[in-house]
C-alpha positions as CSV (number, residue, x, y, z in Angstrom):
1,M,137.2,91.2,198.6
2,S,134.5,93.1,196.7
3,D,136.3,92.2,193.4
4,Q,136.1,88.5,194.3
5,L,132.4,88.9,195.1
6,A,131.7,90.7,191.8
7,R,133.6,88.0,189.9
8,A,131.7,85.2,191.7
9,N,128.4,87.0,190.9
10,G,129.4,87.3,187.2
11,I,130.3,83.6,187.1
12,I,126.9,82.6,188.6
13,Q,125.1,84.9,186.2
14,R,126.9,83.4,183.2
15,L,126.1,79.9,184.4
16,R,122.5,80.8,184.7
17,N,122.5,82.2,181.2
18,F,124.3,79.1,179.9
19,I,121.7,76.8,181.5
20,E,118.9,79.0,180.1
21,N,120.5,79.0,176.6
22,R,120.9,82.8,176.6
23,S,123.5,84.5,174.4
24,V,127.1,84.8,175.6
25,E,128.5,88.2,176.3
26,R,131.7,88.8,174.4
27,Q,133.8,91.9,175.0
28,P,137.1,92.8,173.4
29,E,139.9,91.8,175.9
30,N,143.6,92.4,175.8
31,P,145.3,89.0,175.3
32,A,148.2,90.0,177.6
33,T,145.7,90.6,180.4
34,L,144.1,87.2,179.9
35,V,147.5,85.5,180.1
36,E,148.5,87.5,183.1
37,D,145.3,86.6,184.9
38,A,145.8,82.9,184.1
39,V,149.4,83.0,185.3
40,A,148.3,84.7,188.5
41,L,145.7,82.0,189.2
42,L,148.4,79.3,188.6
43,G,150.5,81.0,191.2
44,I,147.7,80.8,193.7
45,L,147.0,77.1,193.0
46,D,150.6,75.8,193.0
47,T,153.6,77.5,194.4
48,R,156.1,74.8,193.4
49,Y,156.5,76.3,189.9
50,R,157.5,79.6,188.5
51,L,156.3,80.8,185.1
52,R,157.8,83.6,183.2
53,T,156.0,85.0,180.2
54,E,157.1,87.2,177.3
55,L,154.2,88.7,175.4
56,E,154.2,90.5,172.2
57,T,153.3,94.1,172.6
58,G,150.4,95.7,170.5
59,L,148.4,92.5,170.1
60,P,144.8,93.3,169.0
61,P,141.9,92.7,171.5
62,I,140.0,89.5,171.0
63,P,136.3,89.1,171.6
64,V,135.8,86.7,174.6
65,D,133.4,86.0,177.4
66,R,135.8,86.7,180.3
67,V,133.9,84.6,182.8
68,Q,133.9,81.6,180.5
69,I,137.6,82.0,180.0
70,Q,138.1,82.1,183.8
71,Q,136.0,79.0,184.2
72,C,138.4,77.1,181.9
73,W,141.4,77.9,184.2
């Protein structure tokens, strides 16, 4: 539950920053982790489908604002 609260707090803070035209916080993220998180969210939203992923190992981190990525899901 505390993870969900921390995530919600991060989203609210990023929205405030966006509204106030502050800079975006980009951190290197593992592409596989981003995909896994998106797939997990899809599983929560719709249980009628099953998605299997095969990700390349050793992909370089990419600079993203994790909260913005999550908002797109």
